[in-house]
C-alpha positions, 0 to 999 in steps of 0.5 A, a space after each residue: 475515454 477522457 471526459 470533456 471538461 468545462 470551466 466554472 467561473 462564479 461570483 457571489 457574496 462572501 456571506 453565502 460562500 459556505 452555503 455554495 460549498 454545501 451545494 457543490 458538495 451535494 452535487 459531487 461533480 465540481 472540483 474547485 481550483 485555485 483562482 488566478 490572482 486579480 488586482 484588489 483581491 486576496 485569498 482568505 483562508 480561515 485558519 481558525 476553522 481549519 485548526 479547529 476541525 484538524 484538532 477534532 480529526 486528531 482526537 478521532 484518530 486517537 480513538 481509532 488507534 486506542 481501539 485498535 490497541 484495545 482489541 489486541 489486548 482484549 483478544 490476548 486476555 479474553 480466554 483467561 477472563 472468560 470474556 466472549 470477545 467479538 471485535 466490532 468489524 467496521 472495515 475489512 476485505 469482506 465488509 462493504 463500504 457503508 453508505 449514507 444519504 446526503 441528509 444523514 451525512 450533513 447531520 453528522 454533528 448530531 453524534 459529536 457529543 456522544 463520540 467526544 464523551 467517549 474520547 474524553 473517557 478514553 483520553 483519561 484511560 490512556 493517561 492512566 495507562 501511560 502513568 501505570 506503564 511509567 510506574 512499572 518502568 520505575 519498579 522494573 528498574 529497581 528490581 533489576 538494580 536489586 537483583 544482584 543482591 537478592 541473596 544478601 541477608 541484611 538491609 542494604 543501608 546497614 553497610 556503613 563504615 565507622 570512624 575506624 572500621 570500613 564496611 562494604 558490600 559488593 559483587 565479585 565474579 565466580 573466579 574471584 571467589 577463591 581469593 576470599 581467604 586472602 582477605 581473611 588472612 589480612 585481617 578482614 571479616 568476609 561474609 559471602 552471599 551467593 545465589 544461582 546468578 550472582 556472588 556478593 561479599 560483605 567485607 569489614 576491616 580496620 581502616 589501617 588495613 585499607 590499602 592492602 585490602 583494597 589492593 586485593 579487592 581491586 584484583 577481585 573486580 570488587 564492585 561496591 553496591 551503591 544502593 541505600 535502600 532501607 530493607 532487604 533486597 529480596 523483600 524490595 524485589 518482591 514488593 516491586 514485582 507486586 506493584 508491577 503485577 498490580 499495575 499490569 492487571 489494572 491496565 488490562 482492566 482498563 482495556 476491558 472497560 474501554 472495549 464496552 464503548 467500541 460500537 461508537 466506532 461507526 459514529 466516529 468514522 462518520 464524524 471523521 469523514 464529516 470533518 475531513 470534508 469540512 476541512 476541504 470546504 474551508 480550504 476550497 473557500 481559501 482558493 477563491 479570490 475575495 474582496 470586502 463583499 464578494 468572491 470569485 470561484 473557479 472550478 471544473 465540471 465534466 461536460 456531461 454534468 454541466 447542464 445539471 450544475 447550471 440548473 442547480 446554481 440557477 435554482 439556488 436561493 443564493 445571489 450568484 453570477 456565473 458562466 460555464 465555458 470551454 477550456 482555453 489555452 493555458 488552463 490546467 484542466 484536470 483529467 476525468 476518465 469515463 470507462 465501463 466497469 471492465 476497464 475502470 479498475 485498470 485506471 489504478 494501474 495507469 495512475 501508479 505510473 502517471 495520470 493521463 493528460 487532458 485530451 491525451 489518448 486514454 490508455 486505460 482500454 488498451 492497458 485493460 486488454 493487454 493486462 488481462 491477456 498477459 496475467 493469464 499467460 504468466 499464471 498459466 494454470 486453469 486450476 489456479 485461475 479457477 481458485 482466484 476467480 472464485 475467491 475474488 468473486 465471493 469478495 465482490 459479491 459480498 461487498 458489492 463495491 461501487 465503481 472505483 472501489 476494490 480495483 485490485 480485487 476486480 483486476 485479480 478476478 478478471 486475471 483469474 478468468 484470463 488464467 482459466 482460458 490460457 490454462 485450458 490452452 496450455 493444458 495445465 490443471 493444478 500442475 497436472 498435464 492435460 495430456 495425462 488427463 486426456 483433455 485437449 490442449 494447444 501446447 504445454 509450456 513444459 513440453 514445448 518451451 520454445 513455443 511459449 517463448 515465441 508466443 511471448 515475443 509475438 505478444 510483445 511485438 503486437 503490444 509494442 506495435 500497437 503502442 507505436 500505431 497509437 503514437 503515429 495516429 496522435 502525431 498525425 492528428 497533431 500535424 506532426 508529420 515527422 513524429 507520425 512517420 517515425 512511429 509508423 515506420 516500425 510496422 514496416 521494420 517489424 514485418 520486414 524482420 518477420 518476413 526475412 526470418 520466417 524462411 529460416 524458421 519455417 522451411 516450407 515457407 515460400 522463398 518470396 517471403 524473404 524478398 518481401 521482408 527485405 523490401 519492408 525492411 528497406 521501406 521501414 529504414 527509409 521512413 525511420 531515417 526520414 522521420 529523423 531528418 524531418 525538421 532539421 537543416 543542413 548536416 543535422 539532417 544526416 546526423 538525425 537520420 543516422 541517429 534514428 537507426 539506433 532506435 532499432 536496437 532499443 526496440 528489439 532490446 525492449 522486446 526481450 523484456 517480454 521473455 518475462 511472460 515466458 519465464 513466469 508461465 514456465 515457472 508456474 507450471 514447473 513449481 506446480 508439477 514439482 509439488 505434485 511430484 513431492 506429494 506423490 513421492 512421499 505418499 509412495 514411501 508411506 505405502 499409499 493408503 489413507 496416510 498417503 492420500 492425506 500427505 498428498 492433500 496437505 502438500 498440495 494445499 500448501 504447495 499450490 497455495 504458495 504457488 498461486 500467491 507468489 506467481 499471482 503477485 509476480 504476474 501483477 508486478 511484471 505485468 505492470 512493468 511491461 505496461 509502464 516501460 515497454 508499452 507506455 514508452 511507445 506513446 504515453 506522455 501522462 503528467 495529468 492531474 486527476 479530477 477530484 470533485 468536492 466530496 470525494 475525500 471520504 474514507 469510511 462512507 460514501 454518499 448514496 444519493 441518486 443526484 450525487 455524481 459517482 466519483 472515482 
């Protein structure tokens, strides 16, 4: 259900604006909106404060990133250093979101000094690591340059030509080694330095022989060494490797030293939420219209919290004048959905498409119902449903998430329950057939695929008709008769098609059903054409009426999308059965016994885990697609803006205060 909203208009003194923000934050039920511009007023944004808080948030983000990297490095070397490493778990699937009272949160700055002292220390560590890594890059580059000359038994800067003699060191390819003799025949002195990877030669000859010897060297692809190090290449390489190793050891030491302060993460997360809220408060102050002494604030509050807000403002010591009124035409009202614990997780599915518009019919209860039904049909195995229900149930029991949190886990939990129900009806238990187990079942999709197809299409027709009926009701309420008639006609059309086709499928069906079907088809077609013609004049009535008939093709085209329920349900059953067959076959080849049982268990664990994962993902994705395209396309407009009260921006903690509005 979409909650009624009320508009807050408030005047106050500029000097008390920050105090008002604290009150509204503690209330947790007011969204501050941009006030409409008035003459002789202006928006005043305290950019200095925003920049100050943003800089602090940037430093806190650095701390989180540095510790994330530190954990990886320490975990990598913990065993070699006999270090009992247990990373601090500040968040995770099985870790509940931490809570604070409003008073504790308001006092978050008390931990700032300690947190930023650690950040300063980490900043120095980071700078040192960067310098050491840069140093290593330099030494690695030197080592790579020297590698080709490692076998040279002379200092690299000793290969210098004189006035009459040319002395050069360089590398050649393996195929050129047999031409060294040609150089010696021309009067050159050649010394070969060779290792497993490179071949180098030192050449010494008179300058008067330079032209002919250079010609041979060019043919040998002789590459002159340009390095001028005062030392042997092998010694220089060893020295570079020692530096690199020492720097790497120092980097590891830094990480092990830094990890000692990891407990500060809890305080840092609290401080991050605090400054995130401080930035938001300053931004909201900038949404107000100001004169030299006063300001005008506009905001939204759910109708159920209006009295509570009125009391808090009237009892505050601030000099305020305010009114809480109903929305009027032209107001951009945010949407706040109030649904129970079963429906609210599915709001995340709807919001992926678009948030409901204010005063639009809330689609979430309908999405919850159909999503729940289709998820089980698509996964279709009671054993898989039991696994999903148990695993997600454990997570929910351990974390005890508040309303609006862990929505995906809650959806999968309920999907697991649906899967158990449909798996029981389909007689499928970890790929085993209920018929073989001697258990009752309705029908098995593998044995009766057409029944599964008919069921999928029937559920599709039901959902699409449900959507068109919602549209019809909404149109009639809005006094749009043409839209209401057009939406309502689909009920007659579908019943007409069903009545007309039933005798062809069920031979025992009474003959008059076909006549009833034709009558319903005619009524539906007339209503559809009437809806297309209403509101139009002259020839446009005829073209509108005829054009509306084309929608019949679109309707039944959409219906075909529901075969994905059939496809996924069948695929889950077949894949599960195949893995069982593979395990049994391999076990029989091994002659059964203990080895065969072990093989069956291993293949079953791997195969069914894969099947659950891939088809649960498919059930979620394709289920969402059916809601977004086939269902929403019949009635849903969307385009709303979600209600975001001041205080809802917290990432790591939540305020545990009975007087604080629980927000999504």
